[in-house]
C-alpha positions as CSV (number, residue, x, y, z in Angstrom):
1,M,-8.2,5.0,4.2
2,L,-7.0,1.8,2.6
3,T,-5.2,1.6,-0.8
4,V,-5.3,-2.2,-0.9
5,D,-8.6,-4.0,-1.2
6,I,-8.2,-6.5,1.6
7,E,-11.0,-8.7,0.3
8,K,-9.2,-9.3,-2.9
9,L,-6.3,-10.9,-1.0
10,V,-8.6,-13.8,0.2
11,I,-6.9,-14.1,3.6
12,A,-8.2,-17.1,5.4
13,P,-8.1,-18.0,9.2
14,G,-4.7,-19.4,10.2
15,Q,-2.8,-17.5,7.6
16,T,-0.1,-14.9,8.1
17,C,0.0,-11.5,6.3
18,L,3.1,-9.4,6.1
19,D,2.8,-5.6,5.5
20,V,6.2,-4.5,4.2
21,G,6.9,-0.8,4.8
22,C,3.8,-0.6,7.0
23,G,4.3,3.0,8.1
24,E,1.7,3.8,10.8
25,G,0.0,0.4,10.2
26,R,-3.2,1.2,8.3
27,H,-3.1,-2.1,6.3
28,T,-1.6,-4.1,9.1
29,L,-4.4,-3.1,11.4
30,A,-7.1,-3.7,8.8
31,V,-5.9,-7.3,8.3
32,Y,-5.8,-7.6,12.1
33,L,-9.6,-7.2,12.1
34,L,-9.9,-10.5,10.1
35,D,-10.8,-13.6,12.1
36,G,-7.9,-15.8,13.0
37,V,-5.2,-14.1,10.9
38,L,-1.7,-13.1,12.1
39,S,-0.9,-9.6,10.8
40,I,2.7,-8.4,10.9
41,G,3.9,-4.9,10.0
42,V,7.6,-4.2,9.2
43,D,9.1,-0.8,8.7
44,V,12.4,1.0,9.1
45,S,10.9,4.0,11.0
46,E,10.8,3.5,14.7
47,R,8.6,6.5,15.0
48,D,5.9,5.2,12.6
49,L,6.1,1.8,14.3
50,A,5.5,3.4,17.7
51,T,2.4,5.1,16.3
52,A,1.2,1.8,14.8
53,K,1.7,0.0,18.1
54,G,-0.3,2.7,19.9
55,R,-3.3,2.1,17.7
56,V,-3.5,-1.6,18.5
57,V,-5.3,-0.9,21.8
58,D,-8.1,1.0,20.0
59,M,-8.4,-1.8,17.5
60,R,-8.3,-4.8,19.8
61,P,-12.0,-4.7,20.9
62,H,-12.9,-5.0,17.2
63,A,-10.6,-7.9,16.4
64,P,-12.5,-11.2,16.3
65,G,-9.6,-13.4,17.2
66,G,-6.6,-12.4,15.1
67,A,-3.1,-11.4,16.3
68,V,-0.9,-8.4,15.3
69,G,2.7,-7.5,15.7
70,F,5.1,-4.8,14.5
71,A,8.9,-5.1,14.0
72,A,11.7,-2.9,12.7
73,G,13.1,-4.3,9.5
74,D,14.4,-3.6,6.0
75,A,12.2,-4.4,3.1
76,T,15.2,-5.4,1.0
77,A,16.3,-8.0,3.7
78,L,13.2,-9.2,5.5
79,P,13.7,-10.8,8.9
80,M,11.5,-13.8,7.9
81,A,12.4,-17.4,6.9
82,D,11.8,-18.7,3.5
83,E,8.2,-19.7,2.5
84,T,6.6,-18.7,5.8
85,I,4.2,-16.0,4.8
86,D,0.8,-16.4,3.0
87,V,0.2,-12.8,1.9
88,V,2.6,-9.8,1.4
89,I,1.5,-6.3,1.0
90,A,3.9,-3.7,-0.3
91,S,1.8,-0.5,-0.5
92,E,3.4,2.8,-1.5
93,I,6.9,1.8,-0.7
94,L,8.7,0.9,-4.0
95,E,8.8,4.5,-5.1
96,H,11.0,5.3,-2.0
97,I,13.6,2.5,-2.4
98,Y,16.5,2.6,-4.8
99,N,16.9,-1.1,-5.1
100,Y,13.2,-1.9,-5.3
101,L,13.8,-5.1,-7.2
102,S,15.3,-6.5,-3.9
103,V,11.9,-5.9,-2.3
104,L,10.2,-8.1,-4.9
105,E,12.9,-10.7,-4.6
106,E,12.3,-10.8,-0.8
107,A,8.6,-11.1,-1.3
108,M,9.1,-14.1,-3.5
109,R,11.5,-15.6,-1.0
110,V,9.2,-15.3,2.1
111,L,5.9,-16.2,0.4
112,K,4.7,-19.8,0.5
113,P,3.9,-21.4,-2.9
114,G,0.4,-20.2,-3.8
115,G,0.9,-17.1,-1.6
116,R,-0.4,-13.7,-2.7
117,L,1.4,-10.4,-3.3
118,C,-0.2,-6.9,-3.5
119,V,1.9,-3.9,-4.7
120,S,0.6,-0.4,-5.0
121,V,2.5,2.7,-6.4
122,P,1.5,6.2,-7.4
123,R,-0.1,6.4,-10.8
124,Q,2.3,7.7,-13.4
125,W,0.6,10.9,-14.8
126,P,-0.7,12.5,-11.6
127,E,2.7,11.8,-10.0
128,W,4.4,13.5,-13.0
129,V,2.3,16.6,-12.5
130,C,3.4,16.8,-8.9
131,W,7.0,16.6,-9.9
132,Q,6.5,19.4,-12.4
133,L,4.7,21.6,-9.9
134,S,7.2,21.3,-7.1
135,E,10.9,20.5,-7.0
136,G,10.6,20.3,-3.2
137,Y,8.0,17.5,-3.5
138,R,10.4,15.2,-5.2
139,K,13.5,16.2,-3.2
140,T,12.0,15.9,0.3
141,P,14.2,13.5,2.3
142,G,12.6,10.1,2.3
143,G,10.3,11.1,-0.6
144,H,9.6,9.6,-4.0
145,I,12.7,8.9,-6.0
146,R,11.1,7.5,-9.2
147,I,7.8,7.5,-11.2
148,F,6.6,4.0,-12.1
149,D,4.9,3.0,-15.4
150,S,2.5,0.4,-14.1
151,T,2.8,-1.8,-17.3
152,H,6.6,-1.9,-16.9
153,L,6.3,-2.6,-13.1
154,R,3.9,-5.4,-13.7
155,R,6.3,-6.9,-16.2
156,E,9.2,-6.7,-13.7
157,I,7.1,-8.4,-11.0
158,E,6.1,-11.1,-13.4
159,Q,9.8,-11.6,-14.2
160,Q,10.4,-12.4,-10.6
161,G,8.1,-15.4,-11.1
162,F,4.8,-14.0,-10.0
163,T,1.5,-14.5,-11.9
164,Y,-0.7,-11.4,-12.3
165,V,-4.3,-12.0,-11.2
166,G,-5.9,-8.5,-11.2
167,G,-5.5,-4.8,-10.6
168,G,-7.3,-1.7,-9.5
169,S,-6.8,1.9,-8.4
170,A,-7.6,4.2,-5.5
171,H,-7.8,7.7,-4.1
172,A,-9.0,9.8,-7.0
173,L,-10.2,12.4,-4.5
174,H,-6.7,12.8,-3.1
175,V,-5.1,13.9,-6.4
176,P,-6.3,17.5,-6.6
177,Y,-5.1,17.9,-3.0
178,W,-1.6,16.9,-3.8
179,W,-1.6,19.1,-6.9
180,L,-2.6,22.1,-4.7
181,K,-0.1,21.1,-2.1
182,C,2.7,21.1,-4.7
183,L,1.6,24.3,-6.3
184,F,2.0,26.1,-3.0
185,W,4.9,24.1,-1.7
186,Q,7.1,27.0,-1.0
187,R,4.5,28.9,1.0
188,E,5.4,29.1,4.7
189,Q,1.7,28.8,5.6
190,E,-0.6,26.8,3.4
191,P,-3.3,28.8,1.6
192,R,-6.9,28.5,2.7
193,V,-7.8,26.4,-0.4
194,V,-5.2,23.7,0.6
195,R,-6.4,23.7,4.2
196,A,-10.0,23.5,3.1
197,Y,-9.3,20.6,0.8
198,H,-7.5,18.7,3.6
199,K,-10.6,19.2,5.8
200,L,-12.7,17.7,3.0
201,L,-10.4,14.6,3.0
202,V,-10.7,14.2,6.7
203,W,-14.5,14.6,6.5
204,D,-14.6,12.0,3.7
205,L,-12.5,9.6,5.8
206,M,-14.8,9.9,8.8
207,R,-18.2,10.0,7.1
208,R,-17.6,8.2,3.8
209,P,-20.6,9.9,2.1
210,W,-22.1,8.4,-1.0
211,L,-21.2,11.4,-3.1
212,T,-17.4,11.1,-2.6
213,R,-17.7,7.2,-2.9
214,M,-19.3,7.8,-6.3
215,F,-16.6,10.3,-7.3
216,D,-13.9,7.7,-6.5
217,A,-15.8,4.9,-8.3
218,V,-16.1,7.0,-11.4
219,F,-12.7,8.6,-11.5
220,N,-10.4,6.0,-9.9
221,P,-9.8,4.2,-13.3
222,I,-8.3,7.4,-14.8
223,L,-7.4,9.7,-11.9
224,G,-6.8,7.4,-8.9
225,K,-3.6,8.4,-7.2
226,S,-2.5,4.8,-6.6
227,I,-2.3,1.8,-9.0
228,V,-2.8,-1.5,-7.2
229,L,-1.5,-4.8,-8.6
230,Y,-2.3,-8.3,-7.3
231,F,-0.2,-11.4,-7.9
232,V,0.1,-15.1,-6.9
233,K,3.3,-17.1,-6.4
234,P,2.8,-20.2,-8.5
235,L,2.6,-23.6,-6.9
236,P,5.5,-26.0,-7.8
237,D,3.5,-27.7,-10.5
238,G,2.8,-24.4,-12.2
239,A,-0.8,-24.1,-11.0
240,T,-2.0,-21.2,-8.8
241,S,-4.0,-21.2,-5.7
242,Q,-7.1,-19.1,-5.3
243,G,-5.8,-15.5,-5.6
244,A,-7.1,-12.0,-5.8
245,V,-9.9,-11.3,-8.3
246,T,-10.6,-8.2,-10.3
């Protein structure tokens, strides 16, 4: 299930999209399905990259002519030359990184003028509830080390030189699951209610029924677990290319 709305990134044939902190490659592979696009995923986890690479074989029959690749790399020191990327996705990674401003600086460096940036982070208040319910949730190695205020984060990204062009939210249905998960964090075996909710999420992912789609549409603006922000790197004359739309 995607957090980023790929259509809002307006990725055209011949362009290159970089998914920073790609994990197991969900956004990288979604972009791979676009015609004539080069999709690159970068992550520090060799294990996650191996999983992502293994999924390429299943996706290849559905790719109309794009290309995909995965590489190990640090989001604060990307292995790309200046102004070589058309689109950068940084989905659910800034909350894991101490020097997250370096990630934004690197995105500005590698993006071409007129290039697009998408950043998503956990919404402030549902994340705060998770932190209150479970100390283990926030102290898990590799877990979340900060809670973002989306207004402040948008301002910080704009201070890097980006122009804000729209926003959104996602995954309202996931929030109660994480609250339940945190509430029973110390249990050696998850209670039945947590396992049942997980089955609901899997069912929703596979079937995408209208009822849960409607739930997300109604509640995402206030309950969506992720806040999604879209930006454009200005052209040299101060104008902007066609970017994401709200």
